[in-house]
N, C-alpha and C positions, 0 to 999 in steps of 0.2 A: 533567733527565738524565731523559731517556726509558727505560723497558721494553721498549717496543714493538720486535718483530722487525724490523719496520721500518725503523727508526730505525738501524739497525744499522752502515747505512754515511755516517750521520751527521756524521763524526769522522773530528778529525785531529791527529796526535803534534802536539807543539810544533816551527817549525820548526828551533828550534835544539837537534835531537837527539840531538850529541855530545855538547853540554855537558850536556844532562839524564841521558846516560848515566856519565860522567864526573862529574857531581857524587852519582850514587849509590855508584860504585866505592870512589870517594874516601872520604867518607862510610864505608860498610863498613867501609874495610881503615882507616881512623884508630879506631875503635870499636867492635866489634860484641863480644854474648855470645860466652863464651868454652863451646864442648860438646865435648868430647873428637872425637865423630864428625867433627868439623871439624878435628883437628889428623889427620888421617889418610887415607890416600889406597886403603886396603884393604876392597877393595869386596865382605867377606864382615863385616865391621863397620859398614860404610855400611849394610848390606840388615839387619843386625840392629838396629842404630838407628832406621832406616825401618820395619819391621814392629812394632815395640816402640813405638811413637813416634803408632801408629794411635786416636785417641780417648783416649791416656793423656797425662798431663801430664807434661810433660819433667822436670819436679823428681825425679820418681816413673820416670821410663827410665834416668838416667845412673845409679844404683845399680845397679838390674838391668844394666844395657849392665854393666857394668864386671864382674860375679860372671859374666855368662852367660857372657863372654868370659875371664875364669877359667878357666871348667869348660871349657866345649868351644872353645879358640880359634883353630881352623884349621873350614874344611868337610870335613873329613877326620875329627875329634874329633866334631863333632856328626854325619856320618851315618853314624858307628860308635856311637853311646850309643844307647839303649834308650828309643824314642820315650814309654814313659810316665815316664823321667825328664825330659822337655823339657818336658814338657804337665805336669808335677809341680812341674818349677823358674813354668814363666806362671801357675798359679794360685795356686803360694803367691808371686808377684811383685805379683799383682793386675794384669793386664797385660791382661786383658780378654780377648777368647772364644779359646778354649783351642784351634779351631783355627788360628789361624795358630802357633802354637806347633807344629802335627802341620804345616806348608804347609812352614813355615820345615825343618822335620828334612827333607823329602821334597825340597826347593829343594837343598841341603846333598849329599843322595846325589845330581841330578842333575849339579851341576854334577864331582861325584867322578868316575860312572858315563859321563856326556854329554859330558863337555869335559877329560875328563883334570886334573880338578881345579884349572883355567883359569876364572876367569868370563868369560862373552862380556863384548863391551864394546858392543854400542848399545844403544836402549832395543829394539828390535826382537824382537835375542837374546834381553834380559832378561826379555822376557814370555811366553817358553817356560818361564821356571819356574815351579814349582808355584806359587801364591796370591801372582804377582806381577801386578799392574795396569798398565798403564802410565803412573800418576802415581809408583808406585814405582822400575820401570824408567830413567824419565826419570830418578828422582833419584838413584841408583847408576849410572845409566852419564855424570852430572853430576858427579854429586861424587868419583867413584871415577876415574872416565878424560877430564873434562872433555872430555866426546863428547856431550851432550843437547840437548833441547830447549829453548825457555823455558817455564820447569816455570806452570802454571796454578791453585795451588787456589784455596778464598777469602777467605786474605790478601792474595793475587794479585790478585784479582777485585777485591776492594773498594778498595786503591792506586788501578789504575786507570780505575775508574769516577769515587772523587773525586778525582785528579790532572786525569784527560786530558777528561772528558765521555764517557767507553767505555759505551754502554749495556749494560744488562744481556742479553747473550747472548755465545754460549756460541762462534761464531765470529768474532762481534768482540775480544772478550777473547785467544783463540788469534792473532785476527791482530795484535792490538797488543804482545800477549808478543810475540809470537818478532822483530816488525818493532824493537822497540828492543833487544832485546839484540844485542850484539857477537859478530861472529862470531867461533866458537870458544870464549870465554871464557863459556861455560854454570857451570862450575865459581863463578869467582867470582859473576856474576851472578843466578846461583839464590839462591843466598846470599844477596848483597847485595839483594832482593827482596822474600825473605822474610823478613827480618829488618826492614826497612824495614815494612813490614805488621804485626809483632809487635811490634815498641817504640816508633814514633811514630805509626803508620794502623792501630792498632786499631777495637774498637768502640768505644771512648771512645778518641778520637784525642791525644794529648800531642807535636802539633805543635812549640812551642818550645822545650821541657823535652826533648825526644831531640833537638829540631835538625834537625827533617825537612829532606834536601836538596833535594827538589822544592815546598819552599814559595813559590821564586819563580813556578813555572809552573802552580802545584795551585788548581785552580776551585775546590773545599770550601775552604782557604784563602784565599780570598776575600772568597766569600763567605758564608763561615760557617755554611754547611748540609754535615753531617758524614751526610747521610744516603746508604745504602749497597744495596748488593741483602741484607746479612744485617742491617741496621741500619734499624728503622724510619724508613720519612720523616717528617718533619715539615709535619705540614701546614698550618702558619702561615707557609710560605716566600714563595708569593704576597703583594707588596704590603709583604715587612718589612725591616727594618734590613740582615739580610742578601742579598734580594735587590739593594737597592740599592746597598750594599760590591761586589757583585760587577758591577753594570752599571761601578763607576766604575773599574774595575781593567780590567775590557773595554775599554771605552773608551779609556782611556789606552794598552792593547796597541795597540790598531788605529792609534789617529789621534795617539799623540805625546804631545807637552806641548799640555795644553788651558786657556786661561783657562775664568774658572769661568761666562761667560756662553757658554761655547762648551760645556763641559762638564755644567749642570746641566741642559738641557732630552733630553740623551744617557742622563739617569739617572731623570729620573721626566715625565712628559708635563705636572704640574702644578706645573713650577717655577716662583717667583715668589711674591713675598708671605710668607706666613707658611714658607715650602718653595721659600723663595731662596735669598741667597748667606748668611745668616747656617747655616742647616740644613746648608749643604752644607758650608761652612767645619767645622762638628762632625764633621761626618759622614769628611772630607778631616782629621781633627786626628786621629781615630782610627787612623784605618787609619798614617798616618804614626805612634802609637807601635806597631802593630805591625808596622811599616818595610817596609810593601807600597808606600808611593808619599813620595814630595819634594813640598812646600808650599815655592812660595817666590815675590816679589813680583819685577817688570820692567817694562820703561818698555814701553805700549805707541807703538807705533807713529804711528799715529795723531792722538793729541798727545803723545806723550812723558809725560804721566800714568802711575803705576801701577797694576798690578793683578796679581792674585793666580791665580797658574799653579799646575798638578796636573803631575806627571809621574810613572812610576814609578819604585819608588827602585833605583838602580845597585848 
């Protein structure tokens, strides 16, 4: 996986992108972490959660979010509040830089004074609010109005880099995220892909325990190399068993079912002898245990004798 900007165009999403989308959304809707801001479409409540969540642990945000909305339940309430009280609340709940509280108070005044108490519903308009940057604006547009673009944060970049070999290039990440997101479904999609990055594909991945829905397509899962833009690259990958695992999966994706003597040379140039059929069968057994490939015996067309073949798990 290259980080060179010149490699930004040398990647493609899986040909069965619809299956990729359906797998992620189904996984998310079946089970996901429960946060109160995911249970509302109130743009004010969502904006408060987004501002509070900036560099603050979500476990600490939840209590503060409830307390903040109990005290100032609407933009009108917040706009009418003394700014010193808002900053004092922020500080007492250890929510980070106090200027965020100031900006949130000013944004509430803007909503009341400039928008008649009604939130704008597009990322561009939301970006006009004080302290609301492109990411936060898009999040509010997505989760409140289902009217956002694809979210691209550190977690999403990590997922795309690992799963689909998207290079460490902002333009490539934006393109891949936009291409993947189903049109008109920014609310569920952005929640789902962020959940994937937070639960299954963190810096230390938890693919199987979290039942990652993209294991079937994921390059990192196939190779065992889970480096990413925010995770130090493993220097021992070249020539490693992880690399060979990835080559097996890549060859089977490209060619379908292969006999060992067809697969072996595609995995290593020195296939044969000590690195021949016995070695390859051991490697395939590991991949079969991980649910990535299937190994079977079939009659050889030339003489009817049995031979071992491998294919991707169905």
